[in-house]
Backbone and ligand atoms as CSV (ligand in chain L), in Angstrom:
chain,resi,resn,atom,element,x,y,z
A,1,MET,N,N,159.949,41.005,61.487
A,1,MET,CA,C,159.301,39.801,60.947
A,1,MET,C,C,159.348,39.856,59.412
A,2,SER,N,N,159.854,38.778,58.790
A,2,SER,CA,C,159.911,38.794,57.331
A,2,SER,C,C,158.514,38.578,56.751
A,3,HIS,N,N,158.297,39.162,55.590
A,3,HIS,CA,C,156.975,39.035,54.992
A,3,HIS,C,C,157.017,38.170,53.760
A,4,SER,N,N,156.514,36.957,53.912
A,4,SER,CA,C,156.475,36.031,52.791
A,4,SER,C,C,155.296,36.373,51.897
A,5,ARG,N,N,155.413,35.931,50.652
A,5,ARG,CA,C,154.368,36.212,49.655
A,5,ARG,C,C,153.469,34.979,49.520
A,6,ILE,N,N,152.174,35.205,49.666
A,6,ILE,CA,C,151.200,34.108,49.620
A,6,ILE,C,C,150.222,34.338,48.475
A,7,VAL,N,N,150.009,33.294,47.674
A,7,VAL,CA,C,148.954,33.317,46.644
A,7,VAL,C,C,147.887,32.322,47.066
A,8,VAL,N,N,146.619,32.741,46.999
A,8,VAL,CA,C,145.507,31.892,47.407
A,8,VAL,C,C,144.637,31.574,46.188
A,9,LEU,N,N,144.274,30.300,46.048
A,9,LEU,CA,C,143.379,29.858,44.966
A,9,LEU,C,C,142.012,29.517,45.565
A,10,ILE,N,N,140.957,30.029,44.953
A,10,ILE,CA,C,139.597,29.838,45.479
A,10,ILE,C,C,138.626,29.505,44.349
A,11,SER,N,N,137.452,28.984,44.751
A,11,SER,CA,C,136.347,28.805,43.793
A,11,SER,C,C,135.023,29.293,44.383
A,12,GLY,N,N,135.039,29.712,45.649
A,12,GLY,CA,C,133.765,29.976,46.323
A,12,GLY,C,C,133.698,31.341,46.975
A,13,SER,N,N,133.235,31.353,48.217
A,13,SER,CA,C,132.988,32.638,48.883
A,13,SER,C,C,134.266,33.299,49.384
A,14,GLY,N,N,135.314,32.530,49.536
A,14,GLY,CA,C,136.591,33.116,49.950
A,14,GLY,C,C,136.659,33.498,51.421
A,15,SER,N,N,135.826,32.867,52.252
A,15,SER,CA,C,135.875,33.237,53.676
A,15,SER,C,C,137.203,32.818,54.307
A,16,ASN,N,N,137.754,31.710,53.876
A,16,ASN,CA,C,139.055,31.290,54.416
A,16,ASN,C,C,140.181,32.194,53.921
A,17,MET,N,N,140.079,32.614,52.667
A,17,MET,CA,C,141.051,33.575,52.130
A,17,MET,C,C,141.023,34.834,52.992
A,18,GLN,N,N,139.820,35.320,53.327
A,18,GLN,CA,C,139.717,36.535,54.141
A,18,GLN,C,C,140.316,36.318,55.535
A,19,ALA,N,N,140.034,35.155,56.128
A,19,ALA,CA,C,140.601,34.869,57.454
A,19,ALA,C,C,142.129,34.903,57.405
A,20,LEU,N,N,142.680,34.399,56.304
A,20,LEU,CA,C,144.143,34.404,56.152
A,20,LEU,C,C,144.670,35.826,55.952
A,21,VAL,N,N,143.969,36.594,55.129
A,21,VAL,CA,C,144.384,37.997,54.911
A,21,VAL,C,C,144.385,38.742,56.245
A,22,GLU,N,N,143.330,38.543,57.035
A,22,GLU,CA,C,143.235,39.260,58.316
A,22,GLU,C,C,144.337,38.807,59.278
A,23,ALA,N,N,144.639,37.523,59.275
A,23,ALA,CA,C,145.705,37.019,60.155
A,23,ALA,C,C,147.066,37.568,59.728
A,24,CYS,N,N,147.261,37.753,58.433
A,24,CYS,CA,C,148.515,38.363,57.938
A,24,CYS,C,C,148.574,39.824,58.372
A,25,ARG,N,N,147.457,40.509,58.206
A,25,ARG,CA,C,147.454,41.943,58.523
A,25,ARG,C,C,147.601,42.171,60.028
A,26,ALA,N,N,147.149,41.200,60.818
A,26,ALA,CA,C,147.317,41.275,62.279
A,26,ALA,C,C,148.697,40.771,62.707
A,27,GLU,N,N,149.492,40.393,61.710
A,27,GLU,CA,C,150.853,39.866,61.921
A,27,GLU,C,C,150.894,38.586,62.747
A,28,VAL,N,N,149.778,37.842,62.684
A,28,VAL,CA,C,149.753,36.499,63.278
A,28,VAL,C,C,150.481,35.540,62.329
A,29,VAL,N,N,150.363,35.815,61.041
A,29,VAL,CA,C,151.067,35.040,60.009
A,29,VAL,C,C,152.137,35.954,59.399
A,30,PRO,N,N,153.379,35.457,59.289
A,30,PRO,CA,C,154.451,36.314,58.780
A,30,PRO,C,C,154.468,36.386,57.255
A,31,GLY,N,N,153.403,36.896,56.707
A,31,GLY,CA,C,153.312,36.973,55.254
A,31,GLY,C,C,152.224,37.923,54.828
A,32,ALA,N,N,152.056,38.029,53.507
A,32,ALA,CA,C,150.996,38.856,52.958
A,32,ALA,C,C,150.391,38.127,51.766
A,33,VAL,N,N,149.079,38.186,51.648
A,33,VAL,CA,C,148.419,37.606,50.474
A,33,VAL,C,C,148.584,38.606,49.331
A,34,VAL,N,N,149.373,38.220,48.327
A,34,VAL,CA,C,149.696,39.161,47.247
A,34,VAL,C,C,148.770,38.997,46.045
A,35,ALA,N,N,148.091,37.852,45.935
A,35,ALA,CA,C,147.155,37.654,44.825
A,35,ALA,C,C,146.197,36.523,45.169
A,36,VAL,N,N,144.991,36.646,44.615
A,36,VAL,CA,C,143.962,35.608,44.778
A,36,VAL,C,C,143.506,35.206,43.379
A,37,GLY,N,N,143.552,33.906,43.097
A,37,GLY,CA,C,143.144,33.411,41.789
A,37,GLY,C,C,141.950,32.492,41.904
A,38,ALA,N,N,141.135,32.466,40.843
A,38,ALA,CA,C,139.963,31.587,40.833
A,38,ALA,C,C,139.801,30.955,39.461
A,39,ASP,N,N,139.077,29.829,39.450
A,39,ASP,CA,C,138.780,29.129,38.197
A,39,ASP,C,C,137.400,29.498,37.676
A,40,ARG,N,N,136.684,30.336,38.409
A,40,ARG,CA,C,135.327,30.754,38.016
A,40,ARG,C,C,135.044,32.119,38.644
A,41,ASP,N,N,134.015,32.773,38.153
A,41,ASP,CA,C,133.712,34.116,38.642
A,41,ASP,C,C,132.921,34.011,39.950
A,42,CYS,N,N,133.599,33.713,41.030
A,42,CYS,CA,C,132.959,33.453,42.319
A,42,CYS,C,C,132.954,34.709,43.195
A,43,SER,N,N,132.136,34.677,44.240
A,43,SER,CA,C,132.012,35.869,45.090
A,43,SER,C,C,133.306,36.170,45.847
A,44,GLY,N,N,134.130,35.166,46.052
A,44,GLY,CA,C,135.393,35.379,46.735
A,44,GLY,C,C,136.325,36.331,45.997
A,45,LEU,N,N,136.190,36.409,44.668
A,45,LEU,CA,C,137.035,37.342,43.907
A,45,LEU,C,C,136.711,38.778,44.287
A,46,GLN,N,N,135.408,39.076,44.408
A,46,GLN,CA,C,135.010,40.424,44.815
A,46,GLN,C,C,135.457,40.693,46.249
A,47,ARG,N,N,135.345,39.664,47.089
A,47,ARG,CA,C,135.798,39.803,48.477
A,47,ARG,C,C,137.291,40.176,48.496
A,48,ALA,N,N,138.072,39.531,47.641
A,48,ALA,CA,C,139.512,39.832,47.577
A,48,ALA,C,C,139.740,41.269,47.094
A,49,ARG,N,N,138.999,41.656,46.051
A,49,ARG,CA,C,139.169,43.040,45.545
A,49,ARG,C,C,138.794,44.039,46.628
A,50,ASP,N,N,137.720,43.745,47.387
A,50,ASP,CA,C,137.310,44.648,48.478
A,50,ASP,C,C,138.404,44.760,49.541
A,51,LEU,N,N,139.203,43.705,49.658
A,51,LEU,CA,C,140.313,43.723,50.617
A,51,LEU,C,C,141.560,44.384,50.014
A,52,GLY,N,N,141.433,44.813,48.765
A,52,GLY,CA,C,142.543,45.508,48.112
A,52,GLY,C,C,143.589,44.566,47.546
A,53,ILE,N,N,143.180,43.344,47.240
A,53,ILE,CA,C,144.147,42.346,46.749
A,53,ILE,C,C,143.947,42.101,45.257
A,54,GLU,N,N,145.045,41.973,44.558
A,54,GLU,CA,C,145.031,41.687,43.129
A,54,GLU,C,C,144.390,40.313,42.880
A,55,THR,N,N,143.591,40.221,41.839
A,55,THR,CA,C,142.947,38.934,41.540
A,55,THR,C,C,143.222,38.518,40.093
A,56,PHE,N,N,143.089,37.225,39.850
A,56,PHE,CA,C,143.098,36.731,38.468
A,56,PHE,C,C,142.091,35.600,38.336
A,57,LEU,N,N,141.477,35.541,37.160
A,57,LEU,CA,C,140.452,34.524,36.877
A,57,LEU,C,C,140.928,33.703,35.688
A,58,MET,N,N,141.030,32.383,35.885
A,58,MET,CA,C,141.467,31.509,34.800
A,58,MET,C,C,140.522,30.321,34.704
A,59,SER,N,N,139.571,30.446,33.792
A,59,SER,CA,C,138.582,29.384,33.613
A,59,SER,C,C,139.134,28.334,32.648
A,60,PRO,N,N,139.125,27.049,33.049
A,60,PRO,CA,C,139.705,26.012,32.174
A,60,PRO,C,C,139.098,25.992,30.778
A,61,LYS,N,N,137.856,26.425,30.659
A,61,LYS,CA,C,137.221,26.333,29.328
A,61,LYS,C,C,137.858,27.281,28.308
A,62,GLU,N,N,138.664,28.193,28.789
A,62,GLU,CA,C,139.352,29.096,27.861
A,62,GLU,C,C,140.681,28.527,27.360
A,63,TRP,N,N,141.012,27.306,27.787
A,63,TRP,CA,C,142.248,26.655,27.312
A,63,TRP,C,C,141.869,25.379,26.567
A,64,PRO,N,N,142.697,24.933,25.634
A,64,PRO,CA,C,142.329,23.763,24.821
A,64,PRO,C,C,142.176,22.483,25.635
A,65,ASP,N,N,142.967,22.312,26.666
A,65,ASP,CA,C,142.827,21.098,27.482
A,65,ASP,C,C,143.344,21.375,28.891
A,66,ARG,N,N,143.169,20.385,29.737
A,66,ARG,CA,C,143.484,20.547,31.154
A,66,ARG,C,C,144.983,20.802,31.383
A,67,ASP,N,N,145.817,20.134,30.592
A,67,ASP,CA,C,147.257,20.324,30.763
A,67,ASP,C,C,147.671,21.755,30.424
A,68,ALA,N,N,147.100,22.275,29.345
A,68,ALA,CA,C,147.435,23.650,28.940
A,68,ALA,C,C,146.970,24.633,30.016
A,69,TRP,N,N,145.780,24.390,30.550
A,69,TRP,CA,C,145.272,25.258,31.631
A,69,TRP,C,C,146.172,25.158,32.868
A,70,SER,N,N,146.557,23.949,33.223
A,70,SER,CA,C,147.392,23.744,34.416
A,70,SER,C,C,148.726,24.468,34.280
A,71,GLU,N,N,149.309,24.406,33.084
A,71,GLU,CA,C,150.587,25.102,32.852
A,71,GLU,C,C,150.407,26.610,32.920
A,72,ALA,N,N,149.303,27.084,32.348
A,72,ALA,CA,C,149.047,28.532,32.370
A,72,ALA,C,C,148.805,29.000,33.798
A,73,LEU,N,N,148.095,28.189,34.563
A,73,LEU,CA,C,147.829,28.540,35.972
A,73,LEU,C,C,149.152,28.572,36.753
A,74,ARG,N,N,149.982,27.570,36.503
A,74,ARG,CA,C,151.298,27.542,37.168
A,74,ARG,C,C,152.085,28.810,36.848
A,75,ASP,N,N,152.081,29.200,35.571
A,75,ASP,CA,C,152.856,30.372,35.168
A,75,ASP,C,C,152.289,31.650,35.781
A,76,GLU,N,N,150.968,31.748,35.824
A,76,GLU,CA,C,150.345,32.941,36.411
A,76,GLU,C,C,150.673,33.027,37.908
A,77,VAL,N,N,150.530,31.906,38.609
A,77,VAL,CA,C,150.835,31.903,40.052
A,77,VAL,C,C,152.317,32.243,40.250
A,78,ALA,N,N,153.182,31.656,39.424
A,78,ALA,CA,C,154.628,31.881,39.567
A,78,ALA,C,C,154.997,33.351,39.374
A,79,CYS,N,N,154.233,34.049,38.524
A,79,CYS,CA,C,154.474,35.492,38.299
A,79,CYS,C,C,154.447,36.289,39.597
A,80,HIS,N,N,153.680,35.803,40.554
A,80,HIS,CA,C,153.539,36.521,41.830
A,80,HIS,C,C,154.636,36.135,42.829
A,81,GLN,N,N,155.546,35.282,42.377
A,81,GLN,CA,C,156.720,34.870,43.184
A,81,GLN,C,C,156.341,34.443,44.606
A,82,PRO,N,N,155.436,33.456,44.702
A,82,PRO,CA,C,154.964,33.063,46.032
A,82,PRO,C,C,155.963,32.217,46.817
A,83,ASP,N,N,155.997,32.455,48.112
A,83,ASP,CA,C,156.688,31.565,49.044
A,83,ASP,C,C,155.752,30.445,49.469
A,84,LEU,N,N,154.451,30.711,49.331
A,84,LEU,CA,C,153.430,29.742,49.741
A,84,LEU,C,C,152.215,29.893,48.826
A,85,VAL,N,N,151.703,28.755,48.355
A,85,VAL,CA,C,150.480,28.741,47.544
A,85,VAL,C,C,149.430,27.961,48.334
A,86,VAL,N,N,148.264,28.571,48.509
A,86,VAL,CA,C,147.223,27.983,49.346
A,86,VAL,C,C,145.987,27.707,48.495
A,87,SER,N,N,145.585,26.456,48.450
A,87,SER,CA,C,144.328,26.079,47.807
A,87,SER,C,C,143.265,26.073,48.911
A,88,ALA,N,N,142.379,27.069,48.882
A,88,ALA,CA,C,141.397,27.241,49.962
A,88,ALA,C,C,139.993,27.227,49.364
A,89,GLY,N,N,139.498,26.001,49.131
A,89,GLY,CA,C,138.198,25.887,48.484
A,89,GLY,C,C,138.323,26.021,46.978
A,90,PHE,N,N,139.458,25.599,46.437
A,90,PHE,CA,C,139.667,25.607,44.975
A,90,PHE,C,C,139.176,24.255,44.463
A,91,MET,N,N,138.094,24.272,43.677
A,91,MET,CA,C,137.403,23.025,43.348
A,91,MET,C,C,137.892,22.414,42.027
A,92,ARG,N,N,139.196,22.372,41.866
A,92,ARG,CA,C,139.804,21.721,40.696
A,92,ARG,C,C,140.953,20.859,41.176
A,93,ILE,N,N,141.163,19.765,40.484
A,93,ILE,CA,C,142.321,18.936,40.799
A,93,ILE,C,C,143.559,19.611,40.212
A,94,LEU,N,N,144.573,19.757,41.044
A,94,LEU,CA,C,145.808,20.393,40.581
A,94,LEU,C,C,146.686,19.314,39.928
A,95,ALA,N,N,146.998,19.521,38.656
A,95,ALA,CA,C,147.765,18.531,37.884
A,95,ALA,C,C,149.225,18.515,38.349
A,96,PRO,N,N,149.927,17.385,38.103
A,96,PRO,CA,C,151.340,17.294,38.489
A,96,PRO,C,C,152.179,18.463,37.994
A,97,VAL,N,N,151.899,18.950,36.808
A,97,VAL,CA,C,152.706,20.050,36.267
A,97,VAL,C,C,152.578,21.301,37.138
A,98,PHE,N,N,151.432,21.469,37.780
A,98,PHE,CA,C,151.254,22.582,38.718
A,98,PHE,C,C,151.908,22.244,40.061
A,99,VAL,N,N,151.581,21.074,40.577
A,99,VAL,CA,C,152.073,20.668,41.905
A,99,VAL,C,C,153.608,20.704,41.940
A,100,ASP,N,N,154.240,20.189,40.881
A,100,ASP,CA,C,155.703,20.123,40.855
A,100,ASP,C,C,156.348,21.511,40.789
A,101,GLY,N,N,155.586,22.470,40.308
A,101,GLY,CA,C,156.098,23.842,40.239
A,101,GLY,C,C,156.216,24.505,41.606
A,102,PHE,N,N,155.509,23.956,42.595
A,102,PHE,CA,C,155.486,24.604,43.916
A,102,PHE,C,C,155.759,23.591,45.027
A,103,SER,N,N,156.648,22.684,44.729
A,103,SER,CA,C,156.952,21.614,45.660
A,103,SER,C,C,157.389,22.152,47.029
A,104,GLY,N,N,156.753,21.639,48.105
A,104,GLY,CA,C,157.100,22.054,49.463
A,104,GLY,C,C,156.497,23.374,49.879
A,105,ARG,N,N,155.784,24.028,48.953
A,105,ARG,CA,C,155.165,25.315,49.325
A,105,ARG,C,C,153.744,25.423,48.785
A,106,LEU,N,N,153.091,24.269,48.653
A,106,LEU,CA,C,151.702,24.222,48.182
A,106,LEU,C,C,150.869,23.430,49.182
A,107,ILE,N,N,149.850,24.085,49.765
A,107,ILE,CA,C,149.009,23.410,50.759
A,107,ILE,C,C,147.539,23.528,50.380
A,108,ASN,N,N,146.743,22.608,50.908
A,108,ASN,CA,C,145.312,22.550,50.605
A,108,ASN,C,C,144.519,22.456,51.911
A,109,LEU,N,N,143.360,23.076,51.887
A,109,LEU,CA,C,142.423,23.035,53.008
A,109,LEU,C,C,141.272,22.121,52.601
A,110,HIS,N,N,140.937,21.155,53.460
A,110,HIS,CA,C,139.889,20.190,53.090
A,110,HIS,C,C,138.942,19.989,54.282
A,111,PRO,N,N,137.612,20.018,54.030
A,111,PRO,CA,C,136.657,19.979,55.144
A,111,PRO,C,C,136.318,18.582,55.660
A,112,SER,N,N,137.342,17.821,56.025
A,112,SER,CA,C,137.133,16.551,56.737
A,112,SER,C,C,138.447,16.215,57.429
A,113,LEU,N,N,138.389,15.204,58.282
A,113,LEU,CA,C,139.618,14.712,58.896
A,113,LEU,C,C,140.214,13.666,57.954
A,114,LEU,N,N,141.037,14.114,57.039
A,114,LEU,CA,C,141.677,13.173,56.101
A,114,LEU,C,C,142.496,12.153,56.896
A,115,PRO,N,N,142.590,10.900,56.464
A,115,PRO,CA,C,142.219,10.407,55.137
A,115,PRO,C,C,140.729,10.074,54.971
A,116,ASP,N,N,139.887,10.393,55.960
A,116,ASP,CA,C,138.451,10.153,55.774
A,116,ASP,C,C,137.849,11.210,54.840
A,117,PHE,N,N,136.957,10.786,54.000
A,117,PHE,CA,C,136.135,11.648,53.155
A,117,PHE,C,C,136.913,12.616,52.259
A,118,PRO,N,N,137.816,12.084,51.425
A,118,PRO,CA,C,138.401,12.949,50.394
A,118,PRO,C,C,137.328,13.267,49.341
A,119,GLY,N,N,137.614,14.167,48.432
A,119,GLY,CA,C,136.698,14.450,47.337
A,119,GLY,C,C,135.875,15.705,47.555
A,120,ALA,N,N,135.009,15.962,46.573
A,120,ALA,CA,C,134.292,17.246,46.512
A,120,ALA,C,C,133.105,17.344,47.460
A,121,HIS,N,N,132.692,16.209,48.069
A,121,HIS,CA,C,131.489,16.238,48.908
A,121,HIS,C,C,131.791,15.747,50.320
A,122,ALA,N,N,132.878,16.231,50.870
A,122,ALA,CA,C,133.369,15.701,52.149
A,122,ALA,C,C,132.355,15.884,53.280
A,123,VAL,N,N,131.684,17.018,53.314
A,123,VAL,CA,C,130.762,17.296,54.425
A,123,VAL,C,C,129.531,16.383,54.308
A,124,ARG,N,N,128.978,16.306,53.108
A,124,ARG,CA,C,127.835,15.422,52.859
A,124,ARG,C,C,128.203,13.963,53.136
A,125,ASP,N,N,129.373,13.559,52.688
A,125,ASP,CA,C,129.795,12.169,52.871
A,125,ASP,C,C,129.941,11.832,54.360
A,126,ALA,N,N,130.448,12.774,55.139
A,126,ALA,CA,C,130.593,12.536,56.586
A,126,ALA,C,C,129.222,12.400,57.238
A,127,LEU,N,N,128.280,13.263,56.844
A,127,LEU,CA,C,126.914,13.179,57.391
A,127,LEU,C,C,126.284,11.842,57.041
A,128,GLU,N,N,126.421,11.452,55.770
A,128,GLU,CA,C,125.805,10.200,55.310
A,128,GLU,C,C,126.425,8.982,55.984
A,129,ALA,N,N,127.693,9.071,56.340
A,129,ALA,CA,C,128.363,7.949,57.005
A,129,ALA,C,C,127.971,7.851,58.473
A,130,GLY,N,N,127.361,8.929,58.999
A,130,GLY,CA,C,126.892,8.901,60.383
A,130,GLY,C,C,127.978,9.097,61.422
A,131,VAL,N,N,129.118,9.656,61.022
A,131,VAL,CA,C,130.174,9.894,62.022
A,131,VAL,C,C,129.716,10.982,62.996
A,132,ARG,N,N,130.202,10.916,64.226
A,132,ARG,CA,C,129.845,11.921,65.239
A,132,ARG,C,C,130.868,13.042,65.289
A,133,VAL,N,N,132.021,12.802,64.727
A,133,VAL,CA,C,133.087,13.809,64.700
A,133,VAL,C,C,133.670,13.866,63.292
A,134,THR,N,N,133.761,15.080,62.769
A,134,THR,CA,C,134.491,15.266,61.516
A,134,THR,C,C,135.426,16.457,61.748
A,135,GLY,N,N,135.707,17.258,60.744
A,135,GLY,CA,C,136.608,18.380,60.998
A,135,GLY,C,C,137.210,18.924,59.733
A,136,SER,N,N,138.429,19.406,59.859
A,136,SER,CA,C,139.118,19.988,58.717
A,136,SER,C,C,140.602,19.651,58.794
A,137,THR,N,N,141.206,19.624,57.626
A,137,THR,CA,C,142.626,19.264,57.497
A,137,THR,C,C,143.341,20.269,56.608
A,138,VAL,N,N,144.538,20.658,56.993
A,138,VAL,CA,C,145.429,21.368,56.073
A,138,VAL,C,C,146.616,20.454,55.805
A,139,HIS,N,N,146.893,20.219,54.533
A,139,HIS,CA,C,147.967,19.285,54.172
A,139,HIS,C,C,148.757,19.799,52.980
A,140,TYR,N,N,150.009,19.341,52.884
A,140,TYR,CA,C,150.785,19.591,51.667
A,140,TYR,C,C,150.132,18.818,50.531
A,141,VAL,N,N,150.197,19.374,49.335
A,141,VAL,CA,C,149.584,18.737,48.161
A,141,VAL,C,C,150.603,17.839,47.469
A,142,ASP,N,N,150.194,16.599,47.181
A,142,ASP,CA,C,151.027,15.740,46.335
A,142,ASP,C,C,150.239,15.371,45.080
A,143,HIS,N,N,150.627,14.295,44.404
A,143,HIS,CA,C,149.987,14.005,43.119
A,143,HIS,C,C,148.629,13.328,43.244
A,144,LEU,N,N,148.221,12.964,44.451
A,144,LEU,CA,C,146.912,12.341,44.634
A,144,LEU,C,C,145.924,13.393,45.169
A,145,VAL,N,N,144.638,13.118,45.012
A,145,VAL,CA,C,143.617,14.101,45.410
A,145,VAL,C,C,143.408,14.077,46.927
A,146,ASP,N,N,143.422,15.269,47.534
A,146,ASP,CA,C,143.216,15.413,48.986
A,146,ASP,C,C,144.140,14.460,49.757
A,147,HIS,N,N,145.393,14.521,49.384
A,147,HIS,CA,C,146.391,13.576,49.888
A,147,HIS,C,C,147.722,14.303,50.018
A,148,GLY,N,N,148.534,13.873,50.969
A,148,GLY,CA,C,149.846,14.474,51.160
A,148,GLY,C,C,150.062,14.700,52.650
A,149,PRO,N,N,151.303,14.978,53.060
A,149,PRO,CA,C,151.606,15.115,54.481
A,149,PRO,C,C,150.700,16.128,55.191
A,150,ILE,N,N,150.132,15.686,56.315
A,150,ILE,CA,C,149.182,16.533,57.051
A,150,ILE,C,C,149.936,17.513,57.943
A,151,LEU,N,N,149.519,18.766,57.872
A,151,LEU,CA,C,150.108,19.825,58.710
A,151,LEU,C,C,149.325,19.994,60.004
A,152,LEU,N,N,148.022,20.177,59.891
A,152,LEU,CA,C,147.173,20.426,61.063
A,152,LEU,C,C,145.771,19.899,60.798
A,153,GLN,N,N,145.107,19.501,61.894
A,153,GLN,CA,C,143.695,19.106,61.794
A,153,GLN,C,C,142.955,19.661,62.998
A,154,GLU,N,N,141.674,19.929,62.810
A,154,GLU,CA,C,140.836,20.310,63.949
A,154,GLU,C,C,139.530,19.520,63.857
A,155,LYS,N,N,139.116,18.989,65.009
A,155,LYS,CA,C,137.872,18.214,65.051
A,155,LYS,C,C,136.666,19.134,65.164
A,156,VAL,N,N,135.557,18.705,64.590
A,156,VAL,CA,C,134.275,19.402,64.729
A,156,VAL,C,C,133.218,18.335,65.004
A,157,GLU,N,N,132.431,18.532,66.050
A,157,GLU,CA,C,131.371,17.563,66.370
A,157,GLU,C,C,130.202,17.682,65.397
A,158,VAL,N,N,129.616,16.543,65.075
A,158,VAL,CA,C,128.381,16.529,64.291
A,158,VAL,C,C,127.223,16.579,65.294
A,159,HIS,N,N,126.299,17.520,65.111
A,159,HIS,CA,C,125.146,17.632,66.013
A,159,HIS,C,C,123.933,16.915,65.438
A,160,ASP,N,N,123.053,16.440,66.324
A,160,ASP,CA,C,121.785,15.870,65.847
A,160,ASP,C,C,121.065,16.937,65.027
A,161,GLY,N,N,120.526,16.553,63.913
A,161,GLY,CA,C,119.769,17.507,63.092
A,161,GLY,C,C,120.630,18.349,62.173
A,162,ASP,N,N,121.946,18.160,62.215
A,162,ASP,CA,C,122.809,18.914,61.292
A,162,ASP,C,C,122.417,18.642,59.845
A,163,THR,N,N,122.461,19.691,59.041
A,163,THR,CA,C,122.368,19.529,57.589
A,163,THR,C,C,123.770,19.775,57.039
A,164,GLU,N,N,123.929,19.547,55.740
A,164,GLU,CA,C,125.232,19.813,55.132
A,164,GLU,C,C,125.630,21.272,55.384
A,165,ASP,N,N,124.650,22.178,55.288
A,165,ASP,CA,C,124.950,23.606,55.461
A,165,ASP,C,C,125.340,23.949,56.895
A,166,THR,N,N,124.593,23.438,57.878
A,166,THR,CA,C,124.917,23.804,59.277
A,166,THR,C,C,126.255,23.201,59.687
A,167,LEU,N,N,126.488,21.972,59.253
A,167,LEU,CA,C,127.759,21.337,59.610
A,167,LEU,C,C,128.929,22.037,58.916
A,168,HIS,N,N,128.736,22.368,57.642
A,168,HIS,CA,C,129.833,23.024,56.910
A,168,HIS,C,C,130.131,24.401,57.518
A,169,ALA,N,N,129.075,25.092,57.971
A,169,ALA,CA,C,129.298,26.408,58.591
A,169,ALA,C,C,130.166,26.254,59.846
A,170,ARG,N,N,129.908,25.206,60.647
A,170,ARG,CA,C,130.713,24.998,61.850
A,170,ARG,C,C,132.145,24.577,61.501
A,171,ILE,N,N,132.263,23.785,60.447
A,171,ILE,CA,C,133.616,23.398,59.997
A,171,ILE,C,C,134.381,24.645,59.541
A,172,LYS,N,N,133.697,25.525,58.833
A,172,LYS,CA,C,134.395,26.745,58.365
A,172,LYS,C,C,134.882,27.598,59.530
A,173,GLU,N,N,134.103,27.653,60.617
A,173,GLU,CA,C,134.586,28.413,61.791
A,173,GLU,C,C,135.930,27.844,62.254
A,174,ALA,N,N,136.021,26.526,62.286
A,174,ALA,CA,C,137.290,25.894,62.668
A,174,ALA,C,C,138.374,26.211,61.629
A,175,GLU,N,N,137.998,26.173,60.360
A,175,GLU,CA,C,138.981,26.407,59.294
A,175,GLU,C,C,139.570,27.813,59.357
A,176,HIS,N,N,138.738,28.750,59.775
A,176,HIS,CA,C,139.227,30.136,59.834
A,176,HIS,C,C,140.325,30.288,60.885
A,177,ARG,N,N,140.356,29.383,61.864
A,177,ARG,CA,C,141.478,29.352,62.818
A,177,ARG,C,C,142.627,28.510,62.275
A,178,LEU,N,N,142.249,27.372,61.691
A,178,LEU,CA,C,143.232,26.363,61.298
A,178,LEU,C,C,144.146,26.824,60.156
A,179,LEU,N,N,143.555,27.432,59.136
A,179,LEU,CA,C,144.351,27.782,57.947
A,179,LEU,C,C,145.467,28.785,58.281
A,180,PRO,N,N,145.162,29.884,59.010
A,180,PRO,CA,C,146.269,30.784,59.369
A,180,PRO,C,C,147.355,30.091,60.194
A,181,GLN,N,N,146.940,29.231,61.125
A,181,GLN,CA,C,147.936,28.507,61.941
A,181,GLN,C,C,148.844,27.655,61.067
A,182,ALA,N,N,148.235,26.983,60.089
A,182,ALA,CA,C,149.013,26.113,59.202
A,182,ALA,C,C,149.979,26.936,58.352
A,183,CYS,N,N,149.516,28.078,57.868
A,183,CYS,CA,C,150.399,28.932,57.052
A,183,CYS,C,C,151.575,29.418,57.884
A,184,LYS,N,N,151.285,29.784,59.139
A,184,LYS,CA,C,152.354,30.220,60.054
A,184,LYS,C,C,153.385,29.110,60.220
A,185,LEU,N,N,152.893,27.884,60.421
A,185,LEU,CA,C,153.790,26.731,60.587
A,185,LEU,C,C,154.722,26.578,59.380
A,186,VAL,N,N,154.146,26.640,58.193
A,186,VAL,CA,C,154.942,26.440,56.973
A,186,VAL,C,C,155.953,27.572,56.815
A,187,LEU,N,N,155.499,28.790,57.034
A,187,LEU,CA,C,156.378,29.938,56.767
A,187,LEU,C,C,157.480,30.083,57.811
A,188,GLU,N,N,157.234,29.550,58.998
A,188,GLU,CA,C,158.250,29.652,60.054
A,188,GLU,C,C,159.155,28.414,60.119
A,189,ALA,N,N,158.845,27.417,59.272
A,189,ALA,CA,C,159.636,26.169,59.317
A,189,ALA,C,C,161.069,26.392,58.852
L,1,LIG,C1,C,136.085,25.180,52.782
L,1,LIG,O1,O,135.256,24.460,53.667
L,1,LIG,C2,C,137.178,24.302,52.254
L,1,LIG,O2,O,137.645,23.351,53.164
L,1,LIG,C3,C,136.462,23.613,51.117
L,1,LIG,O3,O,135.703,24.636,50.528
L,1,LIG,C4,C,135.334,25.576,51.512
L,1,LIG,C5,C,135.714,26.947,51.042
L,1,LIG,O4,O,135.009,27.938,51.723
L,1,LIG,N1,N,137.373,22.945,50.239
L,1,LIG,P1,P,135.325,29.499,51.516
L,1,LIG,O5,O,135.267,29.777,50.036
L,1,LIG,O6,O,136.675,29.756,52.107
L,1,LIG,O7,O,134.235,30.223,52.269
């Protein structure tokens, strides 16, 4: 089995990054996570280090503007020679200069059934809309936010009494299955 190189971008706890690392190590996904990058000092960075993975932190405030940061991020990710770049809870919009650098090998994980509820508050927005079913989507990234060809989706039921936290926790359980499957699909295509 060939081992593709995967770079994961995070901003949060990194539970999806860990699920992907474990799926790679179990050889469910034909690749290895070679680096984890973040835009802030989040707990997921420590989780990655505990897993023995190289990390990098690039906070936009250390660059003069968003374009300069996006180019620097592209260059840093490119240094790791990825076959696949995964945005897994990375809470920044990826600029065209970044997206174009990884065309056909950049995917994003989003906690709703796109095209419903794009944006940073997908779980809250689904609850407020009163839908009975939401879920998660893995899609290729294009120049629009939470947009691009869909790879995989999984439905998650909304329960009576759900809060944003309880619903998001159930969505994450689905995501921990979905993201490795999607990476496998891309890498085996
Ligand atoms: C996931 O629900 C992802 O869909 C969203 O942010 C969350 C990241 O969670 N964009 P984690 O950091 O992987 O635990």
